[in-house]
N, C-alpha and C positions, 0 to 999 in steps of 0.2 A: 914265077913271077906271070910266064907268058899267061899262063888259065889266069890270072886275076884280071890282067890288062884286057883278055878276050870278054871276060865276063861283064866289067865293065864297060866295055865297048857295046855290048848288046843291050845292057843296062840301060843305057845312054839312051838307044835308040827303040826300045821295047817297054821299058817298065819304071819303076819308081820308090819312094822314100815310106817316111813313116808320119806319125802327127804333128811331130814338132816342124813346122814349116816357118817362113819369114811373111810372106805375103800378108798374113790376117794380122799381122803386129803394127800395122800403119800407125794406130793413135794412139800404142802403149808400147814403153821400151822396154817391159819386162813381166816375167811370168812363172808363178811357180804353178806347181801340177802334180795331180796323183794318179797315177794308172793301176789299175786291178784287172786280173785276167787270168787265163791260164796260159803259159809259156815257159816250159812245156807242163808245169804243173801249178797249182792256183798260189800264185804271189800278187807282189806289189811292187810300185817304184815310187819315189818321191822325187822330185827333180827341180831346177830353177835355171830361167834360160835370160839372156840380156841381150837386146837388140841394138846394133850399131849401123851405123850407115858409112858406107865406104866413097867419101865423095868422089876420088880419083876416077872410080868407073860407077859410080851412081848403082850400086849394090848394096843390098842388104846383108848385114852377116849376124849371126845369132849363134852367141857362146854358151853352150849349155852343159849341166853336170848333172849326175843322178846316182841314188845308190838303190838297188834291189834287190829282190832275194823270197825264197819261198815262203808262204804264212806260215808254214810250221817249219820250226828249227830254223829259222831266221837268225844269223846270229855273224861274230867273227867266222865259224866254220862252213856258213852257207851264206853267198853274197853275192854282189856284183857292183862293180863303180864303173861309172864310163862318165869320160870329158869329150867335147868334139866341137864342132863349128859347122852349122848349116850355112849355104846363100842361096838367094834365089838367083839361079843361074839365067834363065830366060822367062820374060813375058811377053805375050803378045793378045792384048786384048783380056777376055777370061781363062786363057789358056798359060799354061803355068809349068815351069821345070825347077825344083830345088835338087840340090846337092848337099850331103851331110858325111862327112869326116868324123871318125870317133875312134878314141883309144879305151880299151877297157881292162880290168884285171878282175878275178873273181874267185873265191874257194870253194871247191865242194868237197865233202866229208863223207864218206863210205865206212862200211865195216871194214873193207879191204886196204884202203889208202885215205890220203888227202890230196887234191890239187889244186894247185894255184896257177890258173892261167893267165896268160899274157895275148890280146889279142886285137887287132883294127878292123873297120869295117866300113865299106862306103854303101850309100843309099842313095837312091833316089826317089822322088815322088812326082808324079807326071799326070795333070790332070785339069780339072775346071775350078777354076774358083771366084767366087763372086763375093760381096763386102761381106756378107753374114753367113754362108754356109760355102762349101766345096765338096766334090768326090772325085776320089783319084784312083789309079792303079798304083802300087806300091811295089819295089823290091829292094832286099839288100844283101848281102853277101857279107859275111864275117869270116875271118879268117885267125885261126888259133896260130901264133908262131913259137910259144913255148909255153910249157909246162913243168912246173916243179912239183917232182910226186914224193910223197912221204908214206912209207907204206907202215902198215899198223904190225902192231905184235900178232895178232890173230891171222893176220895174213902169212908171217912168216914162219907162226908156229904150226898151220895147218894145211896151208896152201905152197908157199915156194920159201923155204928157207933161206936162200940166196938170195933174194929180191935185194935192191939196192935203192937206196933213196937218191934223188938228183935230179938235175936239170934234162929235160928231153927235148926233142924238138915238138911242135905243137900237132895236134893229132886233127890235122885236117882242117874244117870248116864247115856252114853251113848256107843254105840258099833260104830266103822265104819271099815268097810270092805272094799278093793279095789285093784286098781292096780297101778304101779307107774313107771315110765321110765325116764331118764335123759341122757343128752350129754355133755360131756365136749369141748372146744373150746380152744386149745392152752395151755392148763394147767391153764387158767386163768378165764373163764367165764365158768359157771353151766347153762345148761336151762333144765327144769324139768316140767314133767305134771303129775299131780295126779286126779286120778276119784275114789271118796269113797262114799258107800253106806250108809249112817247113821241109826241106829237103837237104840230102847232105850235095857234097859239091858236083855228083855224077848223078845229081837228081833219082837219088834212090831215097827209102825212107829214111826218115831221121831219127825214129822209134818215138817215145813220148807220146802224144797226143796228136791224133792227125790232123789237128788246126791249133793254131794260137786264137785266141780271141780275148781283146782288150778293150776295158771302157776307162777312158781318161776324162779327168775334169781337172781344169785350169783357170787360174784368177790372174787377171791380168792390171799393172799397177804402173 
């Protein structure tokens, strides 16, 4: 827990979040989006956002949900769902900060086992916002707090016969740092691009692709 708090403080001071921000939803309350790219394999995500105004603190809150997965073998065995909220934490002229807290669960199926993960993530976005475009530094920390492991028969037969299925503590987490930019067209369509460098919690290589690249299209209504 102390490591998580430390990372959050560091991110608040120097880093940031992803494309789903609140400042550019001033004239529309809802948005649907499609994301495609490499993270860490070729995949996609489909999501929905709803913007609300908290009058008591004069802040915007965006609630969102999405489902994502790999382009190959997407289905009940390989997917991730995510729900969360985003708030415009601070704004001064064209400078802004947003904060995102979300919870996710997802399943990965391999030759040796199936794993159902449960995680939460803190995300920040800090940068320059104009009515029609923005550019920001991004940063996020995901912590996996639980995994349900189901070993395959192949794994039991050829690798570890005494392997036991069950619940295990989460296998750490990951950090992603990067840049993001976006453009709004006629207050209806958002086109966004993000580049992120994945690292382990100890800033070691997270394997997979050396960088995560995504292109996002969103429609406001």
